[in-house]
Steps between C-alpha positions, in 0.01 A plus 500: 500500500324824419221558261565821310324713228733594219415778248580458130862588413599477874852352527513232774870419454799653340804316371775499760267525792581288805137512610373255243165334571260264332150590390201260458257673266146481614368750228653715242831449318865538577821457299855447567773628275858621451636798321825462299775756462323665204178562700308221333253299710504120492201343663562188694153408591149618540291430823135474455256396767615183698861542398811577720740767387830532668875539446679179585798673660575390852358734774836658565608542126409790266213401274523488115157604405249786519144409592208737420126501455353505146146537654367615844565171693453332835795286606622319800851615589732220622823567686786281353587356837152410601403132520200426296304201388564514117285312259774281342275436191485876424875537544567200268261642239676828518839331459367305197373832345844664550697192365275483201553874439871474514515214255252682270713820507807295396331298221140585398356746239311811594168335424565205713603729788179709455288187499670392816438848656126467435490149656694629800312824554161457341345771731745784438545515116253792479626658817864547418641744237641321185846656559506325834402160347778545246747576767401184692527293185853639422385656163428835346149632498517465118588126530208464744263665254629272226456190721143605586397544132665166422295338780182647358558365139284195420701177477506317167 
């Protein structure tokens, strides 16, 4: 395990790499994403402080995701084949978040997805551009804007 300083916009991993690693975020903010055939980014996850960001490909398989820094960050780099003591509670929490996200992408409204985003990532809403939040939610920036204005309307 190596602690490294990462500059904003620095790419830590490219899709197809066989050198995939994991990253524990001590400070700053990472994201993992893919780019489709039309050049559009699709954000898989954000990694604020205390989160683990990795591609879950086996150590000898090409990875599916890009990982880069959205802010200057300090991360602990983990080799895929290293044996670590992992906090199972953190892993289970992350799996719950991902499971919930998949179910929401299949069945929930934009406003419900946005509300869930705020609950999942309360510390990064102001740190991430709106188009990235829209990408994460699987909606257009316009739909995100509409969801945010709907969220601000007083309930009757």
